[in-house]
C-alpha atoms as an extended CHARMM CRD file, in Angstrom:
* protein
*
       248  EXT
         1         1  MET       CA             26.6080000000      -30.2560000000       -6.0320000000  PROA      1               0.0000000000
         2         2  GLY       CA             24.1610000000      -32.8480000000       -4.8190000000  PROA      2               0.0000000000
         3         3  ALA       CA             20.7680000000      -32.8740000000       -5.0260000000  PROA      3               0.0000000000
         4         4  GLY       CA             19.5180000000      -30.5460000000       -2.0660000000  PROA      4               0.0000000000
         5         5  GLY       CA             21.7040000000      -27.6570000000       -4.2380000000  PROA      5               0.0000000000
         6         6  ARG       CA             19.9150000000      -28.8610000000       -7.2900000000  PROA      6               0.0000000000
         7         7  VAL       CA             16.8480000000      -27.8780000000       -6.1300000000  PROA      7               0.0000000000
         8         8  LEU       CA             17.9610000000      -24.9770000000       -4.7450000000  PROA      8               0.0000000000
         9         9  ARG       CA             19.7610000000      -23.1060000000       -7.4110000000  PROA      9               0.0000000000
        10        10  THR       CA             16.4390000000      -24.5720000000       -9.7740000000  PROA      10              0.0000000000
        11        11  LEU       CA             13.9870000000      -22.3010000000       -6.8830000000  PROA      11              0.0000000000
        12        12  LEU       CA             17.1140000000      -19.7530000000       -6.4250000000  PROA      12              0.0000000000
        13        13  LEU       CA             16.4540000000      -19.4830000000      -10.4670000000  PROA      13              0.0000000000
        14        14  VAL       CA             13.1130000000      -19.2930000000      -10.7190000000  PROA      14              0.0000000000
        15        15  LEU       CA             11.9180000000      -16.8670000000       -8.0450000000  PROA      15              0.0000000000
        16        16  GLY       CA             14.7040000000      -14.5590000000       -9.0950000000  PROA      16              0.0000000000
        17        17  ALA       CA             13.2970000000      -14.7240000000      -12.9100000000  PROA      17              0.0000000000
        18        18  ALA       CA              9.2800000000      -14.1080000000      -11.6420000000  PROA      18              0.0000000000
        19        19  LEU       CA             10.1000000000      -11.8410000000       -9.6760000000  PROA      19              0.0000000000
        20        20  THR       CA             12.2630000000       -9.8400000000      -12.1000000000  PROA      20              0.0000000000
        21        21  ALA       CA              9.5410000000      -10.2560000000      -14.7710000000  PROA      21              0.0000000000
        22        22  ASN       CA              6.6900000000       -8.9340000000      -12.3370000000  PROA      22              0.0000000000
        23        23  ALA       CA              8.7920000000       -5.8100000000      -11.5110000000  PROA      23              0.0000000000
        24        24  ALA       CA              9.5200000000       -5.1410000000      -15.8380000000  PROA      24              0.0000000000
        25        25  TRP       CA              5.7830000000       -5.6870000000      -16.0710000000  PROA      25              0.0000000000
        26        26  LEU       CA              4.9240000000       -3.4450000000      -13.3190000000  PROA      26              0.0000000000
        27        27  ALA       CA              7.7820000000       -0.3800000000      -14.6900000000  PROA      27              0.0000000000
        28        28  LEU       CA              6.0070000000       -0.5970000000      -18.3190000000  PROA      28              0.0000000000
        29        29  THR       CA              2.1940000000       -1.3230000000      -16.9230000000  PROA      29              0.0000000000
        30        30  ALA       CA              2.1720000000        1.1410000000      -13.7990000000  PROA      30              0.0000000000
        31        31  ASN       CA              3.7680000000        4.0340000000      -11.9880000000  PROA      31              0.0000000000
        32        32  LEU       CA              7.4330000000        3.5730000000      -11.1580000000  PROA      32              0.0000000000
        33        33  THR       CA              7.7210000000        3.0860000000       -7.4000000000  PROA      33              0.0000000000
        34        34  VAL       CA             10.2430000000        2.2950000000       -4.7710000000  PROA      34              0.0000000000
        35        35  GLY       CA              8.3560000000       -1.1570000000       -4.7840000000  PROA      35              0.0000000000
        36        36  THR       CA              8.9190000000       -1.8720000000       -7.8790000000  PROA      36              0.0000000000
        37        37  GLY       CA             12.7360000000       -1.1860000000       -7.9590000000  PROA      37              0.0000000000
        38        38  ALA       CA             12.7610000000       -3.2770000000       -5.0330000000  PROA      38              0.0000000000
        39        39  THR       CA             11.2320000000       -6.1590000000       -6.2900000000  PROA      39              0.0000000000
        40        40  ALA       CA             13.3750000000       -5.8670000000       -9.4280000000  PROA      40              0.0000000000
        41        41  LEU       CA             16.6330000000       -5.7220000000       -7.5320000000  PROA      41              0.0000000000
        42        42  LEU       CA             15.6330000000       -8.5820000000       -5.5260000000  PROA      42              0.0000000000
        43        43  GLY       CA             14.7170000000      -10.6110000000       -8.6110000000  PROA      43              0.0000000000
        44        44  LEU       CA             18.1810000000       -9.8260000000      -10.3030000000  PROA      44              0.0000000000
        45        45  SER       CA             20.1270000000      -10.5010000000       -6.9370000000  PROA      45              0.0000000000
        46        46  LEU       CA             18.5950000000      -14.2740000000       -7.2440000000  PROA      46              0.0000000000
        47        47  LEU       CA             19.1490000000      -15.2280000000      -10.2600000000  PROA      47              0.0000000000
        48        48  ALA       CA             22.7520000000      -13.6130000000      -10.1110000000  PROA      48              0.0000000000
        49        49  TRP       CA             22.8410000000      -16.0470000000       -6.8910000000  PROA      49              0.0000000000
        50        50  GLY       CA             21.6290000000      -19.0000000000       -8.3860000000  PROA      50              0.0000000000
        51        51  GLY       CA             23.5150000000      -18.8150000000      -11.8390000000  PROA      51              0.0000000000
        52        52  TRP       CA             26.7140000000      -18.3380000000       -9.6780000000  PROA      52              0.0000000000
        53        53  PHE       CA             25.4570000000      -20.4320000000       -6.6630000000  PROA      53              0.0000000000
        54        54  PRO       CA             28.2460000000      -23.2250000000       -7.2590000000  PROA      54              0.0000000000
        55        55  ARG       CA             30.5380000000      -20.4290000000       -6.0340000000  PROA      55              0.0000000000
        56        56  LEU       CA             28.6490000000      -18.3370000000       -3.6460000000  PROA      56              0.0000000000
        57        57  ARG       CA             27.3930000000      -21.0320000000       -1.5860000000  PROA      57              0.0000000000
        58        58  ARG       CA             30.8470000000      -21.3860000000        0.1310000000  PROA      58              0.0000000000
        59        59  VAL       CA             30.3610000000      -17.4330000000        0.6680000000  PROA      59              0.0000000000
        60        60  ARG       CA             29.3350000000      -17.6980000000        4.3890000000  PROA      60              0.0000000000
        61        61  TRP       CA             28.5410000000      -13.9490000000        5.1000000000  PROA      61              0.0000000000
        62        62  LEU       CA             25.9970000000      -14.0010000000        1.7430000000  PROA      62              0.0000000000
        63        63  THR       CA             24.0410000000      -16.8770000000        3.1010000000  PROA      63              0.0000000000
        64        64  ALA       CA             23.8310000000      -15.5270000000        6.2860000000  PROA      64              0.0000000000
        65        65  VAL       CA             22.6230000000      -11.8470000000        4.8430000000  PROA      65              0.0000000000
        66        66  ALA       CA             19.7290000000      -13.8410000000        2.6400000000  PROA      66              0.0000000000
        67        67  VAL       CA             18.5920000000      -15.8220000000        5.8690000000  PROA      67              0.0000000000
        68        68  LEU       CA             18.4810000000      -12.5480000000        7.1560000000  PROA      68              0.0000000000
        69        69  VAL       CA             16.3520000000      -10.6450000000        4.8820000000  PROA      69              0.0000000000
        70        70  ALA       CA             13.7730000000      -13.9830000000        4.5140000000  PROA      70              0.0000000000
        71        71  LEU       CA             13.8360000000      -13.6190000000        8.3500000000  PROA      71              0.0000000000
        72        72  LEU       CA             12.9230000000      -10.2120000000        7.6570000000  PROA      72              0.0000000000
        73        73  VAL       CA             10.5080000000      -10.1200000000        5.1820000000  PROA      73              0.0000000000
        74        74  VAL       CA              8.5640000000      -12.7680000000        5.3540000000  PROA      74              0.0000000000
        75        75  PRO       CA              7.2890000000      -12.7220000000        8.9730000000  PROA      75              0.0000000000
        76        76  LEU       CA              7.1170000000       -9.1280000000        8.5200000000  PROA      76              0.0000000000
        77        77  SER       CA              4.7950000000       -9.2740000000        5.2570000000  PROA      77              0.0000000000
        78        78  ALA       CA              2.9390000000      -11.8560000000        7.1740000000  PROA      78              0.0000000000
        79        79  PHE       CA              2.1160000000       -9.5700000000       10.0370000000  PROA      79              0.0000000000
        80        80  LEU       CA              1.1110000000       -6.5890000000        7.8660000000  PROA      80              0.0000000000
        81        81  ALA       CA             -1.5790000000       -9.3490000000        5.9440000000  PROA      81              0.0000000000
        82        82  VAL       CA             -3.0200000000      -10.4190000000        8.9570000000  PROA      82              0.0000000000
        83        83  VAL       CA             -3.5650000000       -6.8770000000       10.5720000000  PROA      83              0.0000000000
        84        84  GLY       CA             -4.4590000000       -5.2730000000        7.1680000000  PROA      84              0.0000000000
        85        85  THR       CA             -7.6740000000       -7.8920000000        6.9660000000  PROA      85              0.0000000000
        86        86  ALA       CA             -8.8320000000       -7.6060000000       10.5470000000  PROA      86              0.0000000000
        87        87  ASP       CA            -11.3870000000       -5.0740000000        9.5080000000  PROA      87              0.0000000000
        88        88  ASP       CA            -12.6870000000       -3.2410000000       12.5680000000  PROA      88              0.0000000000
        89        89  VAL       CA            -15.3030000000       -0.7350000000       10.8180000000  PROA      89              0.0000000000
        90        90  ARG       CA            -18.1780000000       -0.1750000000       12.7050000000  PROA      90              0.0000000000
        91        91  HSD       CA            -20.2410000000        1.5820000000       10.0610000000  PROA      91              0.0000000000
        92        92  ASP       CA            -21.8020000000        4.4070000000       12.3410000000  PROA      92              0.0000000000
        93        93  GLU       CA            -18.3600000000        6.6390000000       11.6960000000  PROA      93              0.0000000000
        94        94  ASP       CA            -19.1810000000       10.4600000000       10.9700000000  PROA      94              0.0000000000
        95        95  ALA       CA            -16.2890000000       10.1230000000        8.0690000000  PROA      95              0.0000000000
        96        96  VAL       CA            -14.1470000000        7.9150000000        6.3070000000  PROA      96              0.0000000000
        97        97  ILE       CA            -10.8310000000        8.9920000000        4.5770000000  PROA      97              0.0000000000
        98        98  VAL       CA            -10.1520000000        6.8320000000        1.6820000000  PROA      98              0.0000000000
        99        99  LEU       CA             -5.9960000000        7.1160000000        0.9100000000  PROA      99              0.0000000000
       100       100  GLY       CA             -5.2900000000        7.7030000000       -2.8480000000  PROA      100             0.0000000000
       101       101  ALA       CA             -3.0820000000        5.3880000000       -4.7860000000  PROA      101             0.0000000000
       102       102  ALA       CA             -1.8830000000        6.0860000000       -8.4540000000  PROA      102             0.0000000000
       103       103  VAL       CA             -3.5260000000        7.3000000000      -11.3670000000  PROA      103             0.0000000000
       104       104  HSD       CA             -2.0110000000        6.3720000000      -14.6960000000  PROA      104             0.0000000000
       105       105  GLY       CA             -2.5080000000        9.4210000000      -16.9170000000  PROA      105             0.0000000000
       106       106  SER       CA             -6.3860000000       10.5300000000      -16.1810000000  PROA      106             0.0000000000
       107       107  GLU       CA             -6.5720000000        6.1820000000      -15.5420000000  PROA      107             0.0000000000
       108       108  LEU       CA             -7.3610000000        4.9460000000      -11.9010000000  PROA      108             0.0000000000
       109       109  SER       CA             -5.1000000000        2.0010000000      -11.2250000000  PROA      109             0.0000000000
       110       110  ARG       CA             -6.4500000000       -0.9280000000      -10.2580000000  PROA      110             0.0000000000
       111       111  THR       CA             -5.1110000000       -0.4400000000       -6.1050000000  PROA      111             0.0000000000
       112       112  LEU       CA             -7.3970000000        3.3720000000       -6.4660000000  PROA      112             0.0000000000
       113       113  VAL       CA            -10.6640000000        1.3580000000       -7.9460000000  PROA      113             0.0000000000
       114       114  GLY       CA            -10.4060000000       -1.5360000000       -4.8640000000  PROA      114             0.0000000000
       115       115  ARG       CA            -10.3930000000        1.3240000000       -2.2810000000  PROA      115             0.0000000000
       116       116  LEU       CA            -12.8210000000        3.4830000000       -3.9450000000  PROA      116             0.0000000000
       117       117  ASP       CA            -15.4530000000        0.5940000000       -4.3610000000  PROA      117             0.0000000000
       118       118  ARG       CA            -14.6400000000       -0.2810000000       -0.6500000000  PROA      118             0.0000000000
       119       119  ALA       CA            -15.8260000000        3.0270000000       -0.1640000000  PROA      119             0.0000000000
       120       120  VAL       CA            -18.9030000000        2.7540000000       -2.0140000000  PROA      120             0.0000000000
       121       121  ASP       CA            -19.9170000000       -0.6190000000       -0.0860000000  PROA      121             0.0000000000
       122       122  TYR       CA            -18.7530000000        1.6530000000        2.9890000000  PROA      122             0.0000000000
       123       123  HSD       CA            -21.4160000000        4.3300000000        1.3690000000  PROA      123             0.0000000000
       124       124  ALA       CA            -24.4740000000        1.8250000000        0.9640000000  PROA      124             0.0000000000
       125       125  ARG       CA            -24.2660000000        1.1710000000        5.1520000000  PROA      125             0.0000000000
       126       126  ASN       CA            -23.4630000000        4.4070000000        6.2990000000  PROA      126             0.0000000000
       127       127  PRO       CA            -24.8420000000        6.7450000000        3.9940000000  PROA      127             0.0000000000
       128       128  ARG       CA            -25.0190000000        9.8420000000        6.1350000000  PROA      128             0.0000000000
       129       129  ALA       CA            -20.9090000000        9.6220000000        6.1220000000  PROA      129             0.0000000000
       130       130  LEU       CA            -18.6580000000       12.0790000000        4.4780000000  PROA      130             0.0000000000
       131       131  LEU       CA            -16.2780000000       10.6460000000        2.4280000000  PROA      131             0.0000000000
       132       132  VAL       CA            -13.0560000000       12.4380000000        2.2090000000  PROA      132             0.0000000000
       133       133  VAL       CA            -10.8060000000       11.4500000000       -0.8960000000  PROA      133             0.0000000000
       134       134  THR       CA             -7.1410000000       12.5040000000       -0.5830000000  PROA      134             0.0000000000
       135       135  GLY       CA             -4.0770000000       12.8810000000       -2.7410000000  PROA      135             0.0000000000
       136       136  GLY       CA             -2.5220000000       14.9920000000       -4.6600000000  PROA      136             0.0000000000
       137       137  ARG       CA             -0.8790000000       14.9320000000       -8.4870000000  PROA      137             0.0000000000
       138       138  GLY       CA              1.9750000000       13.2780000000       -8.8830000000  PROA      138             0.0000000000
       139       139  PRO       CA              4.8400000000       12.0860000000      -11.3730000000  PROA      139             0.0000000000
       140       140  GLN       CA              3.2150000000       10.4960000000      -14.5930000000  PROA      140             0.0000000000
       141       141  GLU       CA             -0.4570000000       11.6710000000      -13.3160000000  PROA      141             0.0000000000
       142       142  ASP       CA             -2.4950000000       13.9760000000      -15.3170000000  PROA      142             0.0000000000
       143       143  LEU       CA             -4.7730000000       15.7590000000      -12.6600000000  PROA      143             0.0000000000
       144       144  PRO       CA             -4.9260000000       14.8210000000       -8.6000000000  PROA      144             0.0000000000
       145       145  GLU       CA             -5.7400000000       11.6680000000       -7.2280000000  PROA      145             0.0000000000
       146       146  ALA       CA             -8.4960000000       12.7410000000       -5.4130000000  PROA      146             0.0000000000
       147       147  VAL       CA            -10.3050000000       14.7910000000       -8.2280000000  PROA      147             0.0000000000
       148       148  ALA       CA            -10.3870000000       11.7210000000      -10.1160000000  PROA      148             0.0000000000
       149       149  MET       CA            -11.4140000000        9.7260000000       -6.6110000000  PROA      149             0.0000000000
       150       150  ARG       CA            -14.2080000000       12.1330000000       -6.3570000000  PROA      150             0.0000000000
       151       151  ASP       CA            -14.9710000000       11.6210000000      -10.3100000000  PROA      151             0.0000000000
       152       152  TYR       CA            -15.6220000000        7.9490000000      -10.0340000000  PROA      152             0.0000000000
       153       153  LEU       CA            -17.7270000000        8.4100000000       -6.2780000000  PROA      153             0.0000000000
       154       154  ARG       CA            -19.9380000000       10.3760000000       -8.1110000000  PROA      154             0.0000000000
       155       155  ALA       CA            -20.2170000000        7.9270000000      -10.8370000000  PROA      155             0.0000000000
       156       156  ARG       CA            -21.6500000000        5.5400000000       -8.6810000000  PROA      156             0.0000000000
       157       157  GLY       CA            -24.1500000000        7.8350000000       -7.0520000000  PROA      157             0.0000000000
       158       158  VAL       CA            -22.1790000000        9.2090000000       -4.3770000000  PROA      158             0.0000000000
       159       159  PRO       CA            -23.7900000000       12.8550000000       -3.6720000000  PROA      159             0.0000000000
       160       160  ASP       CA            -21.4590000000       15.5270000000       -3.7230000000  PROA      160             0.0000000000
       161       161  ASP       CA            -22.3340000000       17.1900000000       -0.6950000000  PROA      161             0.0000000000
       162       162  LEU       CA            -20.6740000000       14.3170000000        1.0390000000  PROA      162             0.0000000000
       163       163  ILE       CA            -17.7380000000       13.7710000000       -0.8050000000  PROA      163             0.0000000000
       164       164  VAL       CA            -14.6990000000       16.0250000000        0.7150000000  PROA      164             0.0000000000
       165       165  VAL       CA            -11.1740000000       16.5510000000       -1.9260000000  PROA      165             0.0000000000
       166       166  GLU       CA             -8.1810000000       17.0700000000       -0.0680000000  PROA      166             0.0000000000
       167       167  ASP       CA             -6.2820000000       17.2770000000       -3.4820000000  PROA      167             0.0000000000
       168       168  ARG       CA             -2.4280000000       18.8660000000       -2.3230000000  PROA      168             0.0000000000
       169       169  ALA       CA             -1.3010000000       15.3810000000        0.1790000000  PROA      169             0.0000000000
       170       170  THR       CA              1.8580000000       13.3350000000       -1.5790000000  PROA      170             0.0000000000
       171       171  SER       CA              2.1940000000       11.3820000000        1.6090000000  PROA      171             0.0000000000
       172       172  THR       CA              0.4010000000        9.2780000000        4.2510000000  PROA      172             0.0000000000
       173       173  GLU       CA              1.4570000000       11.9540000000        7.0070000000  PROA      173             0.0000000000
       174       174  GLU       CA             -0.2970000000       14.4170000000        4.8040000000  PROA      174             0.0000000000
       175       175  ASN       CA             -3.4030000000       12.7110000000        3.8120000000  PROA      175             0.0000000000
       176       176  PHE       CA             -4.4870000000       12.5810000000        7.3460000000  PROA      176             0.0000000000
       177       177  THR       CA             -3.0440000000       15.5910000000        8.4730000000  PROA      177             0.0000000000
       178       178  PHE       CA             -5.2690000000       17.5430000000        5.4070000000  PROA      178             0.0000000000
       179       179  SER       CA             -7.9920000000       15.4500000000        5.6850000000  PROA      179             0.0000000000
       180       180  ARG       CA             -8.1700000000       16.2480000000        9.4420000000  PROA      180             0.0000000000
       181       181  ALA       CA             -8.3610000000       20.0370000000        8.9170000000  PROA      181             0.0000000000
       182       182  LEU       CA            -10.9870000000       19.6390000000        6.1920000000  PROA      182             0.0000000000
       183       183  LEU       CA            -13.0000000000       17.4440000000        9.0630000000  PROA      183             0.0000000000
       184       184  ASP       CA            -12.4520000000       19.5860000000       11.7690000000  PROA      184             0.0000000000
       185       185  ALA       CA            -14.0770000000       22.7390000000        9.6040000000  PROA      185             0.0000000000
       186       186  ARG       CA            -16.8450000000       20.5860000000        8.8710000000  PROA      186             0.0000000000
       187       187  LEU       CA            -17.7770000000       18.2190000000       11.9150000000  PROA      187             0.0000000000
       188       188  PRO       CA            -18.1030000000       19.0610000000       15.7080000000  PROA      188             0.0000000000
       189       189  SER       CA            -15.3080000000       17.8120000000       18.1920000000  PROA      189             0.0000000000
       190       190  GLY       CA            -15.6650000000       14.2790000000       19.0550000000  PROA      190             0.0000000000
       191       191  TYR       CA            -16.3930000000       13.2390000000       15.3490000000  PROA      191             0.0000000000
       192       192  ARG       CA            -15.3950000000        9.4450000000       14.4520000000  PROA      192             0.0000000000
       193       193  VAL       CA            -13.6150000000        8.3460000000       11.5970000000  PROA      193             0.0000000000
       194       194  ALA       CA            -12.6120000000        5.5520000000        9.4580000000  PROA      194             0.0000000000
       195       195  PHE       CA             -9.9860000000        5.2850000000        6.6370000000  PROA      195             0.0000000000
       196       196  VAL       CA             -9.7050000000        3.3060000000        3.7690000000  PROA      196             0.0000000000
       197       197  THR       CA             -6.3830000000        1.7170000000        1.9390000000  PROA      197             0.0000000000
       198       198  ASP       CA             -5.0830000000       -1.7230000000        0.9800000000  PROA      198             0.0000000000
       199       199  GLU       CA             -4.3870000000       -4.4040000000        3.4000000000  PROA      199             0.0000000000
       200       200  PHE       CA             -0.7040000000       -3.8690000000        3.3650000000  PROA      200             0.0000000000
       201       201  HSD       CA             -0.6970000000       -0.5980000000        4.2480000000  PROA      201             0.0000000000
       202       202  VAL       CA             -3.7220000000       -0.6800000000        7.2620000000  PROA      202             0.0000000000
       203       203  TYR       CA             -0.8180000000       -0.9450000000       10.3660000000  PROA      203             0.0000000000
       204       204  ARG       CA              1.6460000000        1.9580000000        9.3100000000  PROA      204             0.0000000000
       205       205  ALA       CA             -1.5080000000        4.3140000000        8.2300000000  PROA      205             0.0000000000
       206       206  GLY       CA             -3.0880000000        3.6010000000       11.2800000000  PROA      206             0.0000000000
       207       207  ARG       CA             -0.1030000000        4.9010000000       13.3630000000  PROA      207             0.0000000000
       208       208  ILE       CA             -0.1560000000        7.8920000000       11.0520000000  PROA      208             0.0000000000
       209       209  ALA       CA             -3.5900000000        8.3490000000       11.8510000000  PROA      209             0.0000000000
       210       210  ALA       CA             -3.0200000000        7.8720000000       15.8500000000  PROA      210             0.0000000000
       211       211  ALA       CA              0.0850000000       10.8520000000       15.3870000000  PROA      211             0.0000000000
       212       212  ALA       CA             -2.2260000000       13.1940000000       13.8280000000  PROA      212             0.0000000000
       213       213  GLY       CA             -4.5950000000       12.8450000000       16.2550000000  PROA      213             0.0000000000
       214       214  LEU       CA             -7.3640000000       10.7020000000       14.7820000000  PROA      214             0.0000000000
       215       215  ASP       CA             -8.6060000000        7.8160000000       16.5860000000  PROA      215             0.0000000000
       216       216  ALA       CA             -9.4680000000        5.7550000000       13.4920000000  PROA      216             0.0000000000
       217       217  THR       CA            -11.2970000000        2.3920000000       12.5820000000  PROA      217             0.0000000000
       218       218  HSD       CA            -10.5250000000        1.2050000000        9.2250000000  PROA      218             0.0000000000
       219       219  ALA       CA            -11.8490000000       -0.8610000000        6.5430000000  PROA      219             0.0000000000
       220       220  SER       CA             -9.3060000000       -2.4370000000        3.9080000000  PROA      220             0.0000000000
       221       221  SER       CA             -9.3000000000       -3.2810000000        0.2680000000  PROA      221             0.0000000000
       222       222  ARG       CA             -7.1400000000       -6.5010000000       -1.0190000000  PROA      222             0.0000000000
       223       223  THR       CA             -4.0710000000       -5.5940000000       -3.2510000000  PROA      223             0.0000000000
       224       224  PRO       CA             -4.0620000000       -7.3740000000       -6.5120000000  PROA      224             0.0000000000
       225       225  TRP       CA             -1.5610000000      -10.5060000000       -6.3460000000  PROA      225             0.0000000000
       226       226  TYR       CA              0.6100000000       -8.6740000000       -9.2260000000  PROA      226             0.0000000000
       227       227  PHE       CA              1.2300000000       -6.2410000000       -6.9980000000  PROA      227             0.0000000000
       228       228  TRP       CA              2.1290000000       -8.3680000000       -3.4720000000  PROA      228             0.0000000000
       229       229  ALA       CA              5.7930000000       -8.2380000000       -4.2400000000  PROA      229             0.0000000000
       230       230  ALA       CA              6.0030000000       -4.3100000000       -4.8330000000  PROA      230             0.0000000000
       231       231  ASN       CA              3.7430000000       -3.3890000000       -2.1440000000  PROA      231             0.0000000000
       232       232  TYR       CA              4.9960000000       -5.5050000000        0.4660000000  PROA      232             0.0000000000
       233       233  LEU       CA              8.4490000000       -5.1700000000        0.0780000000  PROA      233             0.0000000000
       234       234  ARG       CA              8.0920000000       -1.1960000000        0.2020000000  PROA      234             0.0000000000
       235       235  GLU       CA              5.8060000000       -1.4810000000        3.0710000000  PROA      235             0.0000000000
       236       236  ASP       CA              8.6150000000       -3.8660000000        4.9460000000  PROA      236             0.0000000000
       237       237  LEU       CA             11.0570000000       -0.9880000000        4.5870000000  PROA      237             0.0000000000
       238       238  LEU       CA              8.5970000000        1.6730000000        5.2860000000  PROA      238             0.0000000000
       239       239  VAL       CA              7.5380000000       -0.3100000000        8.4410000000  PROA      239             0.0000000000
       240       240  LEU       CA             10.9430000000       -0.6270000000        9.5850000000  PROA      240             0.0000000000
       241       241  GLY       CA             11.6330000000        2.4990000000        8.9200000000  PROA      241             0.0000000000
       242       242  LEU       CA              9.0190000000        3.6620000000       11.3240000000  PROA      242             0.0000000000
       243       243  TRP       CA              9.9180000000        1.4780000000       14.4800000000  PROA      243             0.0000000000
       244       244  ALA       CA             13.5620000000        2.4780000000       13.8770000000  PROA      244             0.0000000000
       245       245  THR       CA             12.7080000000        6.4730000000       13.7110000000  PROA      245             0.0000000000
       246       246  GLY       CA              9.4930000000        5.7590000000       16.5920000000  PROA      246             0.0000000000
       247       247  ARG       CA              7.5260000000        8.2530000000       14.0200000000  PROA      247             0.0000000000
       248       248  GLY       CA              3.7670000000        7.6240000000       13.9250000000  PROA      248             0.0000000000
């Protein structure tokens, strides 16, 4: 094995170990998700590839699959990051839909806190807009996400009469469908809406919002770096599924 092969093998082992360790840490400290599983699978695959590199490098179809995966994941993740960070919120919308994220027991995840802090920043610039907090109760959660979100906003000075609680949704599709029904009952037709979510999620959320009949602007929060692999791998799969099925 030449110098180039040794470098590649080392890179495979280091990256595989980092991803596996990240997945193990997330499994212990955060709610289990498809993204965590995908990160673990990718990390273990890279470790196996690096460990058996002298033999596997001669299996050309395996190399072809690896290259195909890289050509899908890297550009798609970069696309999602670029689209997601190009905020187009105007701060004159009538309502803001804040999409839920994990609650660990009754403690808000770092991701959810980031979204809510972004909503608080929006409220400071447009204090008349309704803030819709949306998210039901999932596994490993002691209360609906929307209830935890409402309490967080209350504690930061957002008036109760501006907070609209949608505590049944279990998917992004339901987030927007159920939130729209609540806003339709409160606002005159033609109201303008924005949504808040993490940058990796903005593209797909925007497609789903449009499918729900909402022409929405967006304001993004930033995913903590230690969630990048899990969140982007999961989102890549979901976006590819959206494109394949034409939904949203």
